[in-house]
C-alpha positions as CSV (number, residue, x, y, z in Angstrom):
1,M,25.5,-16.8,-54.4
2,N,27.4,-18.4,-51.2
3,D,28.9,-21.3,-53.0
4,F,32.7,-22.1,-53.1
5,S,33.6,-20.0,-56.1
6,S,32.4,-16.7,-53.9
7,P,35.2,-14.5,-52.8
8,L,34.2,-15.2,-49.1
9,A,33.4,-18.6,-49.4
10,R,36.1,-19.3,-46.4
11,T,35.2,-16.8,-45.0
12,A,32.6,-16.1,-41.8
13,V,31.2,-12.7,-40.0
14,I,31.1,-12.4,-36.4
15,I,28.1,-9.9,-36.0
16,V,28.4,-8.3,-32.3
17,A,25.0,-7.0,-31.7
18,A,24.9,-7.8,-27.7
19,G,25.2,-3.9,-26.8
20,S,22.9,-2.5,-24.7
21,G,22.7,0.9,-26.8
22,T,21.7,3.3,-24.0
23,R,23.2,6.1,-26.2
24,L,20.4,5.7,-28.2
25,A,18.3,5.8,-25.3
26,A,15.6,3.6,-27.3
27,G,14.3,1.4,-24.9
28,A,15.9,-1.4,-26.5
29,P,19.5,-3.5,-27.2
30,K,20.8,-1.2,-29.8
31,A,20.6,-3.8,-32.5
32,F,16.6,-4.1,-31.9
33,V,15.7,-0.9,-32.3
34,A,13.6,-0.2,-35.2
35,L,15.2,1.3,-38.3
36,D,12.5,2.5,-41.5
37,G,10.1,-0.6,-40.5
38,R,13.1,-3.2,-39.9
39,T,15.2,-3.4,-36.9
40,I,19.2,-2.2,-37.2
41,L,20.2,-5.7,-36.9
42,E,17.9,-6.5,-39.7
43,H,19.7,-4.2,-42.0
44,A,23.1,-5.3,-41.2
45,L,22.4,-8.6,-42.2
46,D,21.1,-7.5,-45.7
47,G,24.8,-6.1,-46.3
48,V,26.2,-9.3,-44.8
49,F,24.2,-11.8,-46.9
50,A,24.6,-9.8,-50.0
51,A,28.7,-10.3,-49.4
52,A,27.7,-13.9,-49.6
53,P,30.2,-15.0,-46.7
54,A,30.5,-19.0,-46.1
55,Q,28.9,-18.4,-42.6
56,V,27.5,-16.0,-40.3
57,V,27.7,-15.6,-36.6
58,L,25.2,-13.6,-34.7
59,V,26.3,-12.4,-31.3
60,V,23.3,-11.2,-29.2
61,P,22.6,-10.4,-25.5
62,A,20.9,-13.1,-22.9
63,G,17.2,-13.8,-23.3
64,R,17.3,-12.3,-27.0
65,E,18.1,-15.5,-28.8
66,A,14.4,-16.4,-30.2
67,E,13.9,-12.6,-30.9
68,A,17.1,-12.6,-33.0
69,Q,16.3,-16.0,-34.7
70,A,13.0,-14.1,-36.0
71,I,14.6,-11.3,-37.4
72,V,17.3,-13.4,-38.9
73,R,14.6,-15.5,-40.7
74,A,12.9,-12.3,-42.0
75,A,16.1,-10.9,-43.2
76,Q,16.4,-14.4,-45.5
77,T,13.2,-14.4,-46.3
78,T,13.7,-10.8,-47.3
79,F,17.0,-11.3,-49.5
80,T,16.5,-14.2,-51.0
81,G,12.5,-13.6,-52.0
82,R,11.0,-16.8,-50.5
83,E,10.8,-18.2,-46.9
84,S,13.6,-20.0,-45.7
85,P,14.0,-22.6,-42.7
86,P,16.3,-21.3,-40.0
87,S,19.7,-22.2,-40.3
88,E,22.0,-23.4,-37.4
89,A,25.7,-23.0,-37.6
90,R,27.4,-26.5,-37.8
91,K,30.7,-27.4,-37.0
92,D,31.3,-29.8,-39.7
93,N,29.5,-27.7,-42.6
94,P,29.2,-23.9,-42.6
95,R,26.8,-23.9,-45.0
96,P,22.9,-24.2,-44.7
97,A,22.0,-28.0,-44.4
98,S,18.7,-27.3,-45.1
99,D,18.6,-25.8,-48.3
100,E,22.1,-26.3,-50.0
101,K,21.2,-24.0,-53.0
102,S,20.0,-21.1,-50.6
103,P,22.0,-18.0,-51.1
104,A,21.8,-17.1,-47.5
105,P,24.5,-17.8,-45.8
106,A,24.4,-20.2,-42.7
107,V,23.3,-18.3,-39.4
108,G,24.3,-19.0,-35.7
109,V,23.2,-17.2,-32.8
110,V,25.1,-17.2,-29.6
111,V,24.9,-15.2,-26.5
112,G,27.8,-12.9,-26.1
113,G,29.8,-11.6,-22.8
114,D,29.6,-8.4,-20.4
115,T,32.5,-7.0,-22.6
116,R,32.5,-6.7,-26.3
117,Q,35.8,-8.8,-26.0
118,R,33.7,-11.8,-24.5
119,S,31.4,-11.5,-27.1
120,V,33.5,-11.8,-30.1
121,A,35.5,-14.5,-28.1
122,A,31.9,-16.4,-28.0
123,G,31.8,-15.7,-31.6
124,L,34.7,-17.2,-32.3
125,A,33.9,-20.4,-30.6
126,A,31.0,-21.1,-32.8
127,L,33.0,-20.9,-36.2
128,A,32.6,-24.0,-38.7
129,D,35.3,-26.0,-40.0
130,G,36.8,-25.1,-43.4
131,I,36.7,-21.2,-42.2
132,D,40.2,-19.4,-42.8
133,T,39.2,-15.9,-42.5
134,V,37.2,-14.0,-39.9
135,L,35.4,-10.8,-40.2
136,V,34.0,-8.8,-37.1
137,H,31.1,-6.7,-37.7
138,D,29.2,-4.4,-35.2
139,A,25.7,-4.4,-35.6
140,A,25.4,-0.9,-35.4
141,R,27.1,-0.3,-38.6
142,A,23.7,-1.2,-40.5
143,L,24.3,0.2,-43.8
144,T,27.9,-1.1,-44.5
145,P,27.6,-1.9,-48.2
146,P,28.7,-5.8,-49.1
147,A,31.5,-4.5,-51.0
148,Q,32.8,-3.4,-47.8
149,F,33.3,-7.0,-46.9
150,V,34.8,-8.0,-49.9
151,A,37.1,-5.8,-49.9
152,V,38.4,-6.4,-46.5
153,A,38.0,-10.3,-46.9
154,T,40.1,-10.3,-49.9
155,A,42.9,-8.0,-48.5
156,V,43.7,-10.2,-45.2
157,R,46.7,-12.1,-45.5
158,P,48.9,-14.8,-43.2
159,G,49.9,-12.5,-40.2
160,T,48.0,-9.4,-41.4
161,G,44.6,-8.3,-40.5
162,V,42.7,-5.5,-42.2
163,I,40.1,-2.6,-41.3
164,P,38.3,-0.4,-43.5
165,A,38.9,3.5,-42.4
166,L,38.3,6.7,-43.5
167,P,40.4,9.7,-44.0
168,V,40.0,12.4,-40.9
169,V,38.3,15.6,-42.4
170,D,38.0,17.9,-39.5
171,T,40.5,20.0,-38.0
172,L,41.8,18.6,-34.7
173,K,42.9,20.0,-31.9
174,R,44.8,18.6,-28.7
175,V,43.3,19.9,-25.9
176,H,43.9,19.9,-21.8
177,G,40.8,20.7,-20.0
178,E,38.9,23.9,-21.4
179,D,42.8,25.2,-23.3
180,V,43.5,23.9,-26.9
181,V,47.3,23.0,-26.6
182,A,48.3,21.7,-30.3
183,P,46.7,21.5,-33.7
184,V,47.0,17.6,-34.3
185,D,48.4,16.8,-38.1
186,R,45.2,14.7,-39.4
187,A,47.2,13.2,-42.1
188,E,48.4,10.8,-40.0
189,L,45.1,9.7,-38.7
190,A,42.1,7.4,-39.9
191,A,38.5,6.9,-38.6
192,A,38.2,3.3,-38.0
193,Q,35.2,1.0,-39.4
194,T,34.2,-2.9,-39.3
195,P,34.3,-5.5,-40.5
196,Q,38.2,-5.9,-39.6
197,G,39.2,-9.1,-41.2
198,F,42.2,-11.5,-39.7
199,P,43.2,-14.8,-40.1
200,R,41.2,-17.0,-38.2
201,A,43.7,-19.2,-36.4
202,E,46.2,-16.0,-35.6
203,L,42.9,-14.3,-34.1
204,V,42.0,-17.2,-32.0
205,A,45.1,-17.1,-30.7
206,A,45.3,-13.5,-30.3
207,Y,42.4,-13.4,-28.1
208,A,43.5,-16.4,-26.1
209,Q,46.7,-14.3,-24.9
210,A,44.5,-11.4,-24.3
211,A,42.3,-13.7,-22.0
212,E,45.1,-15.0,-20.5
213,Q,46.9,-11.7,-19.5
214,G,43.9,-10.7,-18.4
215,V,43.7,-7.4,-20.8
216,D,40.2,-6.3,-22.7
217,Y,40.3,-4.3,-25.9
218,T,37.4,-2.6,-27.1
219,D,38.9,-2.8,-30.9
220,D,39.8,-6.1,-32.5
221,A,42.7,-4.5,-34.3
222,A,44.3,-3.5,-31.2
223,L,44.0,-7.1,-29.6
224,F,45.5,-8.7,-33.0
225,A,48.2,-6.0,-32.6
226,A,49.3,-6.5,-29.4
227,A,49.6,-9.9,-30.2
228,R,52.3,-8.9,-32.6
229,G,49.9,-9.0,-35.8
230,A,50.2,-6.2,-38.4
231,V,47.5,-4.3,-39.5
232,H,46.7,-2.6,-42.8
233,H,43.6,-0.6,-43.7
234,V,41.6,0.0,-47.0
235,L,39.2,2.5,-47.6
236,G,36.2,2.6,-45.9
237,S,32.4,3.8,-46.6
238,E,30.7,6.8,-45.6
239,E,27.5,4.4,-45.5
240,A,29.5,2.4,-42.7
241,F,28.9,5.1,-39.8
242,K,27.9,3.5,-36.8
243,I,24.5,4.1,-35.6
244,T,25.4,5.2,-31.8
245,T,22.7,8.1,-30.8
246,P,19.5,9.0,-32.1
247,H,21.0,11.9,-34.7
248,D,22.8,9.0,-36.6
249,L,19.2,6.5,-36.4
250,E,17.7,10.1,-38.1
251,R,20.6,9.8,-40.4
252,A,20.4,6.4,-41.4
253,R,16.4,6.3,-42.0
254,M,17.4,9.9,-44.3
255,I,19.6,7.8,-46.3
256,L,17.3,4.7,-46.6
257,S,14.6,7.1,-47.6
258,A,16.5,8.6,-50.1
259,A,17.6,5.2,-51.7
260,S,13.8,4.1,-51.4
261,V,12.5,6.7,-54.4
262,P,14.8,4.6,-57.3
263,V,13.4,1.4,-55.7
264,L,10.0,2.6,-55.9
265,R,10.7,3.4,-59.2
266,Q,12.5,-0.1,-60.5
267,A,9.3,-2.0,-59.1
268,Q,7.2,-0.8,-62.0
269,Q,7.8,-0.9,-65.9
270,P,10.3,1.8,-66.8
271,V,8.4,4.9,-67.4
272,A,9.0,8.3,-68.6
273,G,8.6,11.6,-66.5
274,P,8.6,11.8,-62.8
275,V,6.7,9.8,-59.8
276,F,4.6,11.7,-57.9
277,L,4.3,11.3,-54.2
278,R,1.5,12.0,-52.2
279,V,2.2,12.0,-48.3
280,G,-1.0,11.3,-46.1
281,I,-1.6,12.1,-41.8
282,G,-4.0,10.0,-39.9
283,T,-5.0,10.4,-36.0
284,D,-7.0,8.6,-33.8
285,V,-8.0,8.0,-30.5
286,H,-9.7,5.4,-28.1
287,A,-10.2,5.5,-24.4
288,F,-9.6,2.4,-22.4
289,A,-13.0,0.2,-22.0
290,S,-13.9,-1.6,-18.4
291,D,-12.9,-5.0,-19.6
292,G,-12.0,-6.9,-22.9
293,T,-8.0,-7.5,-24.0
294,L,-6.3,-4.6,-25.5
295,R,-5.8,-4.9,-29.6
296,L,-3.3,-2.4,-30.3
297,A,-0.5,-2.6,-33.8
298,G,-1.8,-5.5,-34.6
299,L,-1.1,-7.5,-31.5
300,D,-3.2,-8.8,-28.4
301,W,-1.9,-7.4,-25.3
302,P,-2.9,-9.6,-22.4
303,G,-3.6,-8.3,-19.2
304,E,-4.1,-4.5,-20.7
305,P,-7.4,-3.0,-20.3
306,A,-9.2,-3.0,-24.1
307,L,-9.6,0.2,-26.1
308,E,-13.5,1.2,-27.1
309,G,-14.7,1.6,-30.5
310,H,-17.1,0.1,-33.4
311,S,-14.4,-2.2,-34.0
312,D,-11.4,-3.8,-32.0
313,G,-10.6,-0.1,-30.9
314,D,-6.9,-0.4,-32.6
315,A,-6.5,3.3,-33.0
316,V,-2.6,2.4,-34.4
317,A,-4.0,0.6,-37.3
318,H,-7.1,2.9,-37.7
319,A,-4.6,6.2,-37.8
320,I,-2.9,3.8,-40.3
321,V,-6.0,3.5,-42.3
322,D,-6.3,7.3,-42.4
323,A,-3.2,8.2,-43.4
324,L,-3.2,5.9,-46.3
325,L,-6.8,7.0,-47.6
326,G,-5.8,10.9,-47.0
327,A,-2.6,10.6,-48.9
328,A,-4.4,9.0,-51.8
329,G,-7.5,11.5,-51.4
330,L,-9.7,8.4,-51.3
331,G,-11.6,9.7,-47.9
332,D,-11.5,8.8,-44.8
333,I,-12.1,5.7,-42.2
334,G,-15.7,6.7,-41.1
335,Q,-16.2,6.5,-45.0
336,H,-15.1,3.0,-45.4
337,F,-15.9,1.1,-42.4
338,G,-17.8,3.5,-40.1
339,T,-20.8,2.6,-38.9
340,A,-22.8,2.2,-41.7
341,H,-20.9,-1.0,-42.5
342,P,-22.0,-3.4,-39.9
343,E,-19.9,-5.8,-41.3
344,Y,-16.8,-4.1,-39.9
345,A,-18.5,-4.4,-36.4
346,G,-15.9,-6.1,-34.1
347,A,-13.3,-6.7,-36.6
348,H,-9.6,-6.6,-36.0
349,G,-7.3,-3.8,-37.8
350,D,-5.7,-6.0,-40.1
351,V,-8.7,-6.4,-41.4
352,F,-8.9,-2.5,-42.4
353,L,-5.3,-2.5,-43.4
354,A,-5.8,-5.2,-45.6
355,R,-9.1,-3.6,-47.3
356,T,-7.1,-0.2,-47.4
357,A,-4.4,-1.6,-49.5
358,E,-7.0,-3.4,-51.9
359,I,-8.8,0.4,-51.8
360,L,-5.8,2.1,-52.9
361,A,-4.8,-0.4,-55.1
362,E,-8.4,-0.4,-57.1
363,A,-7.7,3.5,-57.1
364,G,-4.0,2.8,-59.0
365,F,-1.8,3.6,-56.0
366,A,1.1,1.9,-54.3
367,I,2.2,2.3,-50.4
368,G,5.8,3.3,-49.8
369,N,6.0,3.0,-46.5
370,V,4.2,3.9,-43.0
371,S,5.3,5.6,-39.9
372,V,3.2,5.4,-36.6
373,Q,3.7,6.6,-33.2
374,F,0.7,6.2,-30.4
375,Q,1.2,8.4,-27.0
376,G,0.1,6.7,-23.9
377,N,1.9,5.3,-20.5
378,R,0.4,1.6,-21.4
379,P,1.2,-1.0,-22.6
380,R,5.2,-1.1,-22.3
381,F,5.8,-1.2,-25.9
382,S,9.7,-1.5,-26.8
383,A,10.2,-5.5,-26.0
384,R,7.4,-6.3,-28.9
385,R,8.0,-3.6,-31.4
386,H,9.5,-5.7,-34.2
387,A,6.6,-8.1,-33.8
388,A,4.3,-5.2,-33.8
389,E,6.0,-3.6,-37.0
390,Q,5.8,-7.4,-38.7
391,A,1.9,-8.0,-38.0
392,L,1.6,-4.3,-39.4
393,S,3.4,-4.6,-42.6
394,A,1.8,-8.5,-43.3
395,A,-1.4,-7.0,-43.1
396,L,-0.5,-4.4,-45.7
397,G,1.2,-6.9,-47.7
398,G,4.8,-6.4,-46.9
399,V,4.9,-2.3,-46.8
400,P,7.6,-1.2,-44.7
401,V,5.8,0.0,-41.0
402,A,7.9,2.0,-38.7
403,V,6.1,1.9,-35.0
404,S,7.2,4.2,-32.0
405,A,5.8,5.2,-28.9
406,T,5.8,7.7,-26.1
407,T,4.3,9.2,-23.1
408,T,3.1,13.0,-22.7
409,D,4.9,13.2,-19.0
410,G,1.6,12.7,-17.0
411,L,-0.3,15.9,-19.2
412,G,-3.6,15.3,-21.1
413,F,-5.8,12.2,-21.5
414,P,-2.5,9.8,-22.4
415,G,-1.0,11.1,-19.2
416,R,-3.8,10.4,-17.0
417,G,-4.4,6.9,-18.1
418,E,-7.7,7.2,-19.6
419,G,-6.8,6.4,-23.4
420,I,-4.2,6.5,-26.4
421,A,-3.8,8.9,-29.1
422,V,-1.9,8.0,-32.2
423,T,-0.6,9.7,-35.1
424,A,0.3,8.1,-38.5
425,V,1.7,9.3,-42.0
426,A,2.1,7.1,-45.1
427,L,3.6,7.8,-48.5
428,V,1.7,6.6,-51.5
429,Y,2.7,7.1,-55.3
430,P,0.7,6.1,-58.3
431,A,1.3,2.5,-59.7
432,D,2.0,3.4,-63.3
433,P,2.4,7.1,-63.3
434,R,2.0,7.4,-67.3
């Protein structure tokens, strides 16, 4: 993969991930929001990597470069199945210089502008020599299948750009204020998606013309057409929808959850009969102590007061332990790690998590995924969500973990700042259901 026999061997993908994501209201730029234990951006990179372009340019908000590089490394590790060194996009070599046999494309991270057009222009400026075709892709279309990248890239011709699109299925009306004016013939309409593909030289010229004219476009195909380029379309995919609202995020989670059940089956040897999934719920509550440093969700939080507890007080880790043990019917955290077990006094939550994973494995269970939410006014969580999810996942041996945080609008002890309450849900299944 990612060699010069690939259909995308001379193609670069610019992933636009510089948007603020205000409509998603998740407290972070959209591409950095958690989705099923990983970021939206990491899911988007999965599809791009599988399409095997020669180069990937990731456009991110200023100040998010280091976080983006960490996400790239995580996506490369997931995709290749081994640790990959970070690769820089180089003008003289669109392939990774550090590992010529790596199937993961070279990835460059650049800072975007204050508009989408300026962000794409920044990506174009980072393209390597030898790139003939450019695909511009929205990170928010995180579940776009690899085949869509290939279909668009292979349809690009000199003078012709290509977009993926779906037929419009809803009945459409033209309105004026509250009045319905007339029906609209949907046969002439299509819903545009990404990636949108173009010949590199002509797209660069079109961007230069738009900048010279001071015109700002929100769609690359419109910008290309304004420079007298033709635009064709190929059939898009229902999975390539754009994650814009909380409802879209939940739709993406449902798609990933539905896909995860066959993955669980494939991870084992072929067996007859169904795989029985088991769900557990865990809760934990801790009050803030007078001194010490907070340990929560597998991370230290300097400047925040610690939580009281027999161990490190990591209520997030403790709730996950109870959810996992409960799902497997193996007791609770007090039974395995309580005061009757002095060896765990002061232990970090990741020790509890690792041992819990061992207990489940010894009992014949594997872990599917974990979702956990804590309620409290502090700490400010969104900026460290990805790091927390990585830490918790690593403690459980790579299991997907999603973490969210909320407040109680001043109600109850979390609202008064007296402590933190946590709820976790875990999915487990028999490692060998025969």
